[in-house]
BASE-931037 format. One record per residue (C-alpha): residue number from 0; chain; x, y, z. Coordinates in nm, 4 decimals, m for minus. Example, Ala and Ser with C-alpha at 12.3 -4.5 7.8 and 13.67 -1.06 7.14 Angstrom:
{num: 0, cadena: A, east: 1.2300, north: m0.4500, up: 0.7800}
{num: 1, cadena: A, east: 1.3670, north: m0.1060, up: 0.7140}
This chain:
{num: 0, cadena: A, east: 5.1658, north: m14.3471, up: 1.6833}
{num: 1, cadena: A, east: 5.0941, north: m14.7079, up: 1.5847}
{num: 2, cadena: A, east: 4.7310, north: m14.6647, up: 1.6820}
{num: 3, cadena: A, east: 4.6931, north: m14.3491, up: 1.4725}
{num: 4, cadena: A, east: 4.8483, north: m14.5227, up: 1.1763}
{num: 5, cadena: A, east: 4.6127, north: m14.8250, up: 1.2155}
{num: 6, cadena: A, east: 4.3208, north: m14.5758, up: 1.2114}
{num: 7, cadena: A, east: 4.4600, north: m14.4149, up: 0.8900}
{num: 8, cadena: A, east: 4.4933, north: m14.7612, up: 0.7373}
{num: 9, cadena: A, east: 4.1298, north: m14.8451, up: 0.8259}
{num: 10, cadena: A, east: 4.0112, north: m14.5124, up: 0.6853}
{num: 11, cadena: A, east: 4.1998, north: m14.5842, up: 0.3567}
{num: 12, cadena: A, east: 4.1100, north: m14.9512, up: 0.2860}
{num: 13, cadena: A, east: 3.8668, north: m15.0659, up: 0.5620}
{num: 14, cadena: A, east: 3.8507, north: m15.4466, up: 0.6127}
{num: 15, cadena: A, east: 3.9437, north: m15.6282, up: 0.2767}
{num: 16, cadena: A, east: 3.7317, north: m15.9459, up: 0.2555}
{num: 17, cadena: A, east: 4.0375, north: m16.1606, up: 0.1564}
{num: 18, cadena: A, east: 4.2382, north: m16.0483, up: 0.4529}
{num: 19, cadena: A, east: 4.2641, north: m16.3327, up: 0.7180}
{num: 20, cadena: A, east: 4.0839, north: m16.1472, up: 0.9914}
{num: 21, cadena: A, east: 4.1558, north: m16.2617, up: 1.3498}
{num: 22, cadena: A, east: 3.7859, north: m16.2615, up: 1.4380}
{num: 23, cadena: A, east: 3.7409, north: m16.5491, up: 1.1978}
{num: 24, cadena: A, east: 3.9859, north: m16.7574, up: 1.3886}
{num: 25, cadena: A, east: 3.8161, north: m16.6519, up: 1.7159}
{num: 26, cadena: A, east: 3.4901, north: m16.7592, up: 1.5717}
{num: 27, cadena: A, east: 3.6212, north: m17.0975, up: 1.4714}
{num: 28, cadena: A, east: 3.7577, north: m17.1613, up: 1.8238}
{num: 29, cadena: A, east: 3.4172, north: m17.0687, up: 1.9778}
{num: 30, cadena: A, east: 3.2327, north: m17.2952, up: 1.7409}
{num: 31, cadena: A, east: 3.4691, north: m17.5836, up: 1.8118}
{num: 32, cadena: A, east: 3.4591, north: m17.5369, up: 2.1869}
{num: 33, cadena: A, east: 3.0753, north: m17.5144, up: 2.1793}
{num: 34, cadena: A, east: 3.0532, north: m17.8389, up: 1.9785}
{num: 35, cadena: A, east: 3.2865, north: m18.0029, up: 2.2287}
{num: 36, cadena: A, east: 3.1005, north: m17.8736, up: 2.5349}
{num: 37, cadena: A, east: 2.7646, north: m17.9814, up: 2.4105}
{num: 38, cadena: A, east: 2.8988, north: m18.3288, up: 2.3292}
{num: 39, cadena: A, east: 3.0330, north: m18.3588, up: 2.6853}
{num: 40, cadena: A, east: 2.7214, north: m18.2123, up: 2.8458}
{num: 41, cadena: A, east: 2.4116, north: m18.3286, up: 2.6555}
{num: 42, cadena: A, east: 2.1781, north: m18.2438, up: 2.9452}
{num: 43, cadena: A, east: 2.2992, north: m17.8787, up: 2.9586}
{num: 44, cadena: A, east: 2.3423, north: m17.9136, up: 3.3370}
{num: 45, cadena: A, east: 2.6959, north: m17.7667, up: 3.3512}
{num: 46, cadena: A, east: 2.6760, north: m17.5140, up: 3.0648}
{num: 47, cadena: A, east: 2.6065, north: m17.2059, up: 3.2716}
{num: 48, cadena: A, east: 2.8380, north: m17.2639, up: 3.5622}
{num: 49, cadena: A, east: 3.1245, north: m17.4563, up: 3.4033}
{num: 50, cadena: A, east: 3.1481, north: m17.4781, up: 3.0212}
{num: 51, cadena: A, east: 3.0132, north: m17.1194, up: 2.9639}
{num: 52, cadena: A, east: 3.2650, north: m16.9497, up: 3.1880}
{num: 53, cadena: A, east: 3.5450, north: m17.1844, up: 3.0582}
{num: 54, cadena: A, east: 3.4574, north: m17.0889, up: 2.6997}
{num: 55, cadena: A, east: 3.4771, north: m16.7196, up: 2.7798}
{num: 56, cadena: A, east: 3.7880, north: m16.7215, up: 2.9928}
{num: 57, cadena: A, east: 3.9835, north: m16.9558, up: 2.7627}
{num: 58, cadena: A, east: 3.8895, north: m16.7467, up: 2.4579}
{num: 59, cadena: A, east: 3.9989, north: m16.4168, up: 2.6116}
{num: 60, cadena: A, east: 4.3242, north: m16.5640, up: 2.7537}
{num: 61, cadena: A, east: 4.4243, north: m16.7417, up: 2.4307}
{num: 62, cadena: A, east: 4.3653, north: m16.4326, up: 2.2186}
{num: 63, cadena: A, east: 4.5474, north: m16.2037, up: 2.4702}
{num: 64, cadena: A, east: 4.8496, north: m16.4429, up: 2.5079}
{num: 65, cadena: A, east: 4.8817, north: m16.5241, up: 2.1335}
{num: 66, cadena: A, east: 4.8712, north: m16.1538, up: 2.0466}
{num: 67, cadena: A, east: 5.1255, north: m16.0720, up: 2.3157}
{num: 68, cadena: A, east: 5.3467, north: m16.3627, up: 2.2039}
{num: 69, cadena: A, east: 5.3487, north: m16.2546, up: 1.8394}
{num: 70, cadena: A, east: 5.4372, north: m15.9025, up: 1.9273}
{num: 71, cadena: A, east: 5.7077, north: m16.0087, up: 2.1698}
{num: 72, cadena: A, east: 5.8590, north: m16.2369, up: 1.9086}
{num: 73, cadena: A, east: 5.8451, north: m15.9546, up: 1.6452}
{num: 74, cadena: A, east: 6.0066, north: m15.7144, up: 1.8915}
{num: 75, cadena: A, east: 6.2939, north: m15.9553, up: 1.9560}
{num: 76, cadena: A, east: 6.3536, north: m15.9919, up: 1.5781}
{num: 77, cadena: A, east: 6.3272, north: m15.6275, up: 1.4741}
{num: 78, cadena: A, east: 6.1707, north: m15.3080, up: 1.6078}
{num: 79, cadena: A, east: 6.0339, north: m15.2136, up: 1.2682}
{num: 80, cadena: A, east: 5.8771, north: m15.5499, up: 1.2328}
{num: 81, cadena: A, east: 5.7131, north: m15.5058, up: 1.5730}
{num: 82, cadena: A, east: 5.5526, north: m15.1794, up: 1.4640}
{num: 83, cadena: A, east: 5.4370, north: m15.3180, up: 1.1352}
{num: 84, cadena: A, east: 5.2674, north: m15.6139, up: 1.2986}
{num: 85, cadena: A, east: 5.1334, north: m15.3986, up: 1.5812}
{num: 86, cadena: A, east: 4.9727, north: m15.1625, up: 1.3334}
{num: 87, cadena: A, east: 4.8180, north: m15.4550, up: 1.1396}
{num: 88, cadena: A, east: 4.6762, north: m15.6132, up: 1.4497}
{num: 89, cadena: A, east: 4.5349, north: m15.2805, up: 1.5843}
{num: 90, cadena: A, east: 4.3862, north: m15.2237, up: 1.2304}
{num: 91, cadena: A, east: 4.1819, north: m15.5384, up: 1.2691}
{num: 92, cadena: A, east: 4.0301, north: m15.4306, up: 1.5965}
{num: 93, cadena: A, east: 3.8527, north: m15.1160, up: 1.4713}
{num: 94, cadena: A, east: 3.5989, north: m15.0858, up: 1.1925}
{num: 95, cadena: A, east: 3.4816, north: m14.7292, up: 1.1250}
{num: 96, cadena: A, east: 3.5104, north: m14.7596, up: 0.7491}
{num: 97, cadena: A, east: 3.3426, north: m15.0957, up: 0.7370}
{num: 98, cadena: A, east: 3.0515, north: m14.9609, up: 0.9543}
{num: 99, cadena: A, east: 3.0203, north: m14.6446, up: 0.7440}
{num: 100, cadena: A, east: 3.0313, north: m14.8443, up: 0.4143}
{num: 101, cadena: A, east: 2.7489, north: m15.0660, up: 0.5343}
{num: 102, cadena: A, east: 2.5449, north: m14.7568, up: 0.6225}
{num: 103, cadena: A, east: 2.6043, north: m14.6110, up: 0.2769}
{num: 104, cadena: A, east: 2.4859, north: m14.9402, up: 0.1209}
{num: 105, cadena: A, east: 2.1535, north: m14.8864, up: 0.2873}
{num: 106, cadena: A, east: 2.1440, north: m14.5056, up: 0.2229}
{num: 107, cadena: A, east: 2.2023, north: m14.5346, up: m0.1581}
{num: 108, cadena: A, east: 1.8901, north: m14.7482, up: m0.2377}
{num: 109, cadena: A, east: 1.6826, north: m14.5389, up: m0.0005}
{num: 110, cadena: A, east: 1.7833, north: m14.2276, up: m0.1959}
{num: 111, cadena: A, east: 1.6849, north: m14.4065, up: m0.5140}
{num: 112, cadena: A, east: 1.3504, north: m14.5065, up: m0.3589}
{num: 113, cadena: A, east: 1.4436, north: m14.8773, up: m0.3921}
{num: 114, cadena: A, east: 1.2845, north: m14.9928, up: m0.0674}
{num: 115, cadena: A, east: 1.3295, north: m15.3600, up: m0.1530}
{num: 116, cadena: A, east: 1.7056, north: m15.3292, up: m0.2023}
{num: 117, cadena: A, east: 1.7324, north: m15.1191, up: 0.1136}
{num: 118, cadena: A, east: 1.5530, north: m15.3923, up: 0.3113}
{num: 119, cadena: A, east: 1.7922, north: m15.6397, up: 0.1679}
{num: 120, cadena: A, east: 2.0933, north: m15.4353, up: 0.2741}
{num: 121, cadena: A, east: 1.9719, north: m15.3695, up: 0.6270}
{num: 122, cadena: A, east: 1.8950, north: m15.7414, up: 0.6776}
{num: 123, cadena: A, east: 2.2736, north: m15.8072, up: 0.6714}
{num: 124, cadena: A, east: 2.3245, north: m15.5594, up: 0.9597}
{num: 125, cadena: A, east: 2.0449, north: m15.6372, up: 1.2105}
{num: 126, cadena: A, east: 1.8808, north: m15.9478, up: 1.3621}
{num: 127, cadena: A, east: 1.5283, north: m15.7940, up: 1.3552}
{num: 128, cadena: A, east: 1.2640, north: m15.8658, up: 1.0872}
{num: 129, cadena: A, east: 1.3199, north: m15.6471, up: 0.7878}
{num: 130, cadena: A, east: 1.0708, north: m15.7710, up: 0.5317}
{num: 131, cadena: A, east: 0.7932, north: m15.5369, up: 0.6510}
{num: 132, cadena: A, east: 0.9994, north: m15.2332, up: 0.7294}
{num: 133, cadena: A, east: 0.8980, north: m14.9102, up: 0.5639}
{num: 134, cadena: A, east: 1.1487, north: m14.6325, up: 0.4735}
{num: 135, cadena: A, east: 1.1449, north: m14.4791, up: 0.8221}
{num: 136, cadena: A, east: 1.1889, north: m14.8167, up: 0.9792}
{num: 137, cadena: A, east: 1.4874, north: m14.8962, up: 0.7656}
{num: 138, cadena: A, east: 1.6422, north: m14.5493, up: 0.8557}
{num: 139, cadena: A, east: 1.5790, north: m14.6131, up: 1.2231}
{num: 140, cadena: A, east: 1.7302, north: m14.9650, up: 1.2162}
{num: 141, cadena: A, east: 2.0414, north: m14.8274, up: 1.0287}
{num: 142, cadena: A, east: 2.0945, north: m14.5264, up: 1.2530}
{num: 143, cadena: A, east: 2.0562, north: m14.7478, up: 1.5698}
{num: 144, cadena: A, east: 2.3116, north: m14.9923, up: 1.4318}
{num: 145, cadena: A, east: 2.5715, north: m14.7241, up: 1.3459}
{num: 146, cadena: A, east: 2.5265, north: m14.5403, up: 1.6797}
{num: 147, cadena: A, east: 2.5476, north: m14.8544, up: 1.8902}
{num: 148, cadena: A, east: 2.8530, north: m14.9870, up: 1.6971}
{num: 149, cadena: A, east: 3.0264, north: m14.6569, up: 1.7280}
{num: 150, cadena: A, east: 3.0969, north: m14.7855, up: 2.0778}
{num: 151, cadena: A, east: 3.1339, north: m15.1594, up: 2.0123}
{num: 152, cadena: A, east: 3.3220, north: m15.1403, up: 1.6827}
{num: 153, cadena: A, east: 3.5316, north: m14.8291, up: 1.7240}
{num: 154, cadena: A, east: 3.5486, north: m14.6468, up: 2.0578}
{num: 155, cadena: A, east: 3.5710, north: m14.9541, up: 2.2755}
{num: 156, cadena: A, east: 3.8633, north: m15.1245, up: 2.0970}
{num: 157, cadena: A, east: 4.0485, north: m14.7883, up: 2.0731}
{num: 158, cadena: A, east: 3.9904, north: m14.7389, up: 2.4500}
{num: 159, cadena: A, east: 4.1425, north: m15.0790, up: 2.5329}
{num: 160, cadena: A, east: 4.4229, north: m15.0257, up: 2.2832}
{num: 161, cadena: A, east: 4.5056, north: m14.7011, up: 2.4554}
{num: 162, cadena: A, east: 4.5299, north: m14.8520, up: 2.8030}
{num: 163, cadena: A, east: 4.6657, north: m15.2016, up: 2.7111}
{num: 164, cadena: A, east: 4.7918, north: m15.1985, up: 2.3567}
{num: 165, cadena: A, east: 4.7079, north: m15.4510, up: 2.0877}
{num: 166, cadena: A, east: 4.6785, north: m15.7572, up: 2.3261}
{num: 167, cadena: A, east: 4.4018, north: m15.5910, up: 2.5301}
{num: 168, cadena: A, east: 4.2271, north: m15.4593, up: 2.2107}
{num: 169, cadena: A, east: 4.2235, north: m15.8094, up: 2.0755}
{num: 170, cadena: A, east: 4.0985, north: m15.9405, up: 2.4133}
{num: 171, cadena: A, east: 3.8125, north: m15.6980, up: 2.3819}
{num: 172, cadena: A, east: 3.7399, north: m15.8232, up: 2.0253}
{num: 173, cadena: A, east: 3.7285, north: m16.1818, up: 2.1700}
{num: 174, cadena: A, east: 3.4676, north: m16.0674, up: 2.4225}
{num: 175, cadena: A, east: 3.2737, north: m15.8899, up: 2.1555}
{num: 176, cadena: A, east: 3.2767, north: m16.1987, up: 1.9329}
{num: 177, cadena: A, east: 3.1753, north: m16.4218, up: 2.2157}
{num: 178, cadena: A, east: 2.8728, north: m16.2031, up: 2.2852}
{num: 179, cadena: A, east: 2.7768, north: m16.1865, up: 1.9162}
{num: 180, cadena: A, east: 2.7962, north: m16.5684, up: 1.8834}
{num: 181, cadena: A, east: 2.6726, north: m16.7098, up: 2.2156}
{num: 182, cadena: A, east: 2.5414, north: m16.4110, up: 2.4175}
{num: 183, cadena: A, east: 2.1741, north: m16.4609, up: 2.3195}
{num: 184, cadena: A, east: 1.8884, north: m16.4882, up: 2.5688}
{num: 185, cadena: A, east: 1.7201, north: m16.7798, up: 2.3834}
{num: 186, cadena: A, east: 1.6763, north: m17.1438, up: 2.4757}
{num: 187, cadena: A, east: 1.9947, north: m17.2584, up: 2.2941}
{num: 188, cadena: A, east: 2.2380, north: m17.0016, up: 2.4442}
{num: 189, cadena: A, east: 2.0804, north: m16.8812, up: 2.7663}
{num: 190, cadena: A, east: 2.3188, north: m17.1089, up: 2.9701}
{num: 191, cadena: A, east: 2.6236, north: m17.1400, up: 2.7513}
{num: 192, cadena: A, east: 2.6420, north: m16.7665, up: 2.6727}
{num: 193, cadena: A, east: 2.5224, north: m16.6259, up: 3.0071}
{num: 194, cadena: A, east: 2.8789, north: m16.5655, up: 3.1414}
{num: 195, cadena: A, east: 3.0050, north: m16.4278, up: 2.8063}
{num: 196, cadena: A, east: 2.7120, north: m16.1769, up: 2.7906}
{num: 197, cadena: A, east: 2.7813, north: m16.0511, up: 3.1397}
{num: 198, cadena: A, east: 3.1546, north: m16.0096, up: 3.0675}
{num: 199, cadena: A, east: 3.0624, north: m15.8171, up: 2.7514}
{num: 200, cadena: A, east: 2.8484, north: m15.5836, up: 2.9603}
{num: 201, cadena: A, east: 3.1329, north: m15.5323, up: 3.2017}
{num: 202, cadena: A, east: 3.3895, north: m15.4602, up: 2.9201}
{num: 203, cadena: A, east: 3.1598, north: m15.2089, up: 2.7538}
{num: 204, cadena: A, east: 3.0661, north: m15.0330, up: 3.0717}
{num: 205, cadena: A, east: 3.3197, north: m14.7458, up: 3.0409}
{num: 206, cadena: A, east: 3.3548, north: m14.7267, up: 2.6569}
{num: 207, cadena: A, east: 2.9691, north: m14.7030, up: 2.6047}
{num: 208, cadena: A, east: 2.9650, north: m14.3901, up: 2.8294}
{num: 209, cadena: A, east: 3.2694, north: m14.2357, up: 2.6760}
{num: 210, cadena: A, east: 3.1045, north: m14.2975, up: 2.3323}
{num: 211, cadena: A, east: 2.7953, north: m14.1119, up: 2.4480}
{num: 212, cadena: A, east: 3.0030, north: m13.8149, up: 2.5672}
{num: 213, cadena: A, east: 3.2142, north: m13.8113, up: 2.2487}
{num: 214, cadena: A, east: 2.8967, north: m13.8048, up: 2.0360}
{num: 215, cadena: A, east: 2.7608, north: m13.5080, up: 2.2361}
{num: 216, cadena: A, east: 3.0924, north: m13.3159, up: 2.1814}
{num: 217, cadena: A, east: 3.0979, north: m13.4201, up: 1.8183}
{num: 218, cadena: A, east: 2.7515, north: m13.2881, up: 1.7705}
{num: 219, cadena: A, east: 2.8896, north: m12.9443, up: 1.8597}
{num: 220, cadena: A, east: 3.1510, north: m12.9507, up: 1.5914}
{num: 221, cadena: A, east: 2.9109, north: m13.0848, up: 1.3448}
{num: 222, cadena: A, east: 2.6539, north: m12.8170, up: 1.4315}
{num: 223, cadena: A, east: 2.3899, north: m13.0660, up: 1.5258}
{num: 224, cadena: A, east: 2.1650, north: m13.0253, up: 1.8311}
{num: 225, cadena: A, east: 2.4236, north: m13.0385, up: 2.1142}
{num: 226, cadena: A, east: 2.1793, north: m12.9339, up: 2.3798}
{num: 227, cadena: A, east: 1.9370, north: m13.2026, up: 2.2635}
{num: 228, cadena: A, east: 2.2195, north: m13.4670, up: 2.2629}
{num: 229, cadena: A, east: 2.3089, north: m13.3909, up: 2.6255}
{num: 230, cadena: A, east: 1.9472, north: m13.3780, up: 2.7341}
{num: 231, cadena: A, east: 1.8403, north: m13.7062, up: 2.5727}
{num: 232, cadena: A, east: 2.1703, north: m13.8703, up: 2.6905}
{num: 233, cadena: A, east: 2.0893, north: m13.7917, up: 3.0459}
{num: 234, cadena: A, east: 1.7287, north: m13.8838, up: 3.0221}
{num: 235, cadena: A, east: 1.7217, north: m14.1940, up: 2.8018}
{num: 236, cadena: A, east: 2.0657, north: m14.3492, up: 2.8429}
{num: 237, cadena: A, east: 1.9231, north: m14.6391, up: 3.0384}
{num: 238, cadena: A, east: 1.6243, north: m14.7059, up: 2.8022}
{num: 239, cadena: A, east: 1.7538, north: m15.0438, up: 2.6782}
{num: 240, cadena: A, east: 1.7734, north: m15.4015, up: 2.8020}
{num: 241, cadena: A, east: 2.1439, north: m15.3732, up: 2.7710}
{num: 242, cadena: A, east: 2.3174, north: m15.1554, up: 3.0365}
{num: 243, cadena: A, east: 2.5364, north: m15.0040, up: 2.7702}
{num: 244, cadena: A, east: 2.3686, north: m14.9865, up: 2.4252}
{num: 245, cadena: A, east: 2.1412, north: m14.6855, up: 2.4931}
{num: 246, cadena: A, east: 2.4294, north: m14.4508, up: 2.5868}
{num: 247, cadena: A, east: 2.5580, north: m14.3814, up: 2.2284}
{num: 248, cadena: A, east: 2.2022, north: m14.4218, up: 2.0858}
{num: 249, cadena: A, east: 2.0577, north: m14.1668, up: 2.3255}
{num: 250, cadena: A, east: 2.3289, north: m13.9078, up: 2.2552}
{num: 251, cadena: A, east: 2.2897, north: m13.9679, up: 1.8844}
{num: 252, cadena: A, east: 1.9116, north: m13.9544, up: 1.8883}
{num: 253, cadena: A, east: 1.9246, north: m13.6186, up: 2.0733}
{num: 254, cadena: A, east: 2.1859, north: m13.4820, up: 1.8266}
{num: 255, cadena: A, east: 1.9731, north: m13.5774, up: 1.5289}
{num: 256, cadena: A, east: 1.6401, north: m13.4794, up: 1.6851}
{num: 257, cadena: A, east: 1.4825, north: m13.8170, up: 1.6180}
{num: 258, cadena: A, east: 1.3221, north: m14.0990, up: 1.8113}
{num: 259, cadena: A, east: 1.4819, north: m14.4454, up: 1.8204}
{num: 260, cadena: A, east: 1.3741, north: m14.7685, up: 1.9878}
{num: 261, cadena: A, east: 1.0049, north: m14.8543, up: 2.0361}
{num: 262, cadena: A, east: 0.8243, north: m15.1848, up: 1.9317}
{num: 263, cadena: A, east: 1.0510, north: m15.3982, up: 1.7230}
{num: 264, cadena: A, east: 0.9764, north: m15.7342, up: 1.5459}
{num: 265, cadena: A, east: 1.2206, north: m16.0219, up: 1.5977}
{num: 266, cadena: A, east: 1.1388, north: m16.3479, up: 1.4166}
{num: 267, cadena: A, east: 0.7729, north: m16.2755, up: 1.4100}
{num: 268, cadena: A, east: 0.7474, north: m16.1663, up: 1.7748}
{num: 269, cadena: A, east: 0.7119, north: m15.7966, up: 1.8603}
{num: 270, cadena: A, east: 0.9363, north: m15.6779, up: 2.1438}
{num: 271, cadena: A, east: 0.8233, north: m15.3646, up: 2.3239}
{num: 272, cadena: A, east: 1.1351, north: m15.1605, up: 2.3621}
{num: 273, cadena: A, east: 1.1500, north: m14.8251, up: 2.5363}
{num: 274, cadena: A, east: 1.1716, north: m14.5141, up: 2.3136}
{num: 275, cadena: A, east: 1.4973, north: m14.3219, up: 2.3030}
{num: 276, cadena: A, east: 1.4804, north: m13.9521, up: 2.2057}
{num: 277, cadena: A, east: 1.1990, north: m13.7152, up: 2.1031}
{num: 278, cadena: A, east: 1.0410, north: m13.7134, up: 1.7560}
{num: 279, cadena: A, east: 1.1154, north: m13.3652, up: 1.6571}
{num: 280, cadena: A, east: 1.1171, north: m13.4795, up: 1.2868}
{num: 281, cadena: A, east: 1.0688, north: m13.7912, up: 1.0810}
{num: 282, cadena: A, east: 1.3648, north: m14.0137, up: 1.0319}
{num: 283, cadena: A, east: 1.4918, north: m13.9759, up: 0.6782}
{num: 284, cadena: A, east: 1.7744, north: m14.1292, up: 0.4601}
{num: 285, cadena: A, east: 2.0116, north: m13.8423, up: 0.5331}
{num: 286, cadena: A, east: 2.0021, north: m13.9239, up: 0.9065}
{num: 287, cadena: A, east: 2.2128, north: m14.2277, up: 0.8189}
{num: 288, cadena: A, east: 2.4808, north: m13.9935, up: 0.6703}
{num: 289, cadena: A, east: 2.4614, north: m13.7770, up: 0.9773}
{num: 290, cadena: A, east: 2.5029, north: m14.0764, up: 1.2083}
{num: 291, cadena: A, east: 2.8087, north: m14.1757, up: 1.0039}
{num: 292, cadena: A, east: 2.9481, north: m13.8266, up: 1.0528}
{num: 293, cadena: A, east: 2.8926, north: m13.8664, up: 1.4255}
{num: 294, cadena: A, east: 3.0837, north: m14.2007, up: 1.4132}
{num: 295, cadena: A, east: 3.3881, north: m14.0410, up: 1.2426}
{num: 296, cadena: A, east: 3.3831, north: m13.7219, up: 1.4468}
{num: 297, cadena: A, east: 3.3836, north: m13.9305, up: 1.7691}
{num: 298, cadena: A, east: 3.6690, north: m14.1463, up: 1.6336}
{num: 299, cadena: A, east: 3.8767, north: m13.8467, up: 1.5386}
{num: 300, cadena: A, east: 3.8040, north: m13.6872, up: 1.8738}
{num: 301, cadena: A, east: 3.9280, north: m13.9760, up: 2.0813}
{num: 302, cadena: A, east: 4.2324, north: m14.0045, up: 1.8494}
{num: 303, cadena: A, east: 4.3130, north: m13.6363, up: 1.9141}
{num: 304, cadena: A, east: 4.2772, north: m13.6918, up: 2.2935}
{num: 305, cadena: A, east: 4.5049, north: m13.9937, up: 2.2673}
{num: 306, cadena: A, east: 4.7740, north: m13.8007, up: 2.0714}
{num: 307, cadena: A, east: 4.7589, north: m13.5080, up: 2.3158}
{num: 308, cadena: A, east: 4.8008, north: m13.7466, up: 2.6044}
{num: 309, cadena: A, east: 5.0953, north: m13.9171, up: 2.4385}
{num: 310, cadena: A, east: 5.2546, north: m13.5684, up: 2.3867}
{num: 311, cadena: A, east: 5.1955, north: m13.4688, up: 2.7478}
{num: 312, cadena: A, east: 5.3382, north: m13.8022, up: 2.8806}
{num: 313, cadena: A, east: 5.6507, north: m13.7642, up: 2.6578}
{num: 314, cadena: A, east: 5.7078, north: m13.4154, up: 2.7884}
{num: 315, cadena: A, east: 5.6754, north: m13.5377, up: 3.1452}
{num: 316, cadena: A, east: 5.9278, north: m13.8092, up: 3.0814}
């Protein structure tokens, strides 16, 4: 029930900017560790096989143990205090409202034909070059971000919360934060972030595939192209350098009848990415809204499955 209440809390208020989000503290630890590791290893000789793994493992363990300790202490004090803190911690691990709000921030200027403002909004969400994006390019970047983060920002933390409670959900957020901060394949982070990137791939292996399936099922209830969602999911789910990202993107592209992926500019360099989906129609602003609906429908679907499982388990007990 705590997990369901945390979802309702996120739906109601999202992530207040003034709230001391745990990810901020995780990020501070990662930055401090990185600075220390580089000072102790100026030649980068031990970054990949010692400092990188140590950074990843220590971050995950600290976050898991601190979360577990806080909840254990709260439980020993008062059961109601335990549930309140548990709900608050779980709330910080999921972000459907934050993700949908960011999508709306791009959608609104697009509807008003303010391309310059839309480019500015999407620049906050993606690492690709946005200055030269046309309307369709902005739509594609936004839809891709929403679909990919349906897994990373919502379904994955819910999955780990279901199997391991708030401590495991927070451990996943630690993995996700590590990947977003040091998991880059560039000269600076290739060695330090190598281990973290691989651990992130491992943690997302099951949730990404569950997300793709949930999006396919959600497309049926939303009366999108369910047959197309299933077909493109099977065909294009591996069309990405990441072993996981294309699963929700492929299902979403098929459901919307659009083509994602393709050549993308990053810092002035064009990266040739495989296409995902078939171009049955041009991408348009309303596809952003449709992807948000897929996000929420998938979230509600996994919450319903979770509640039904809890009821079944309680009946068995």
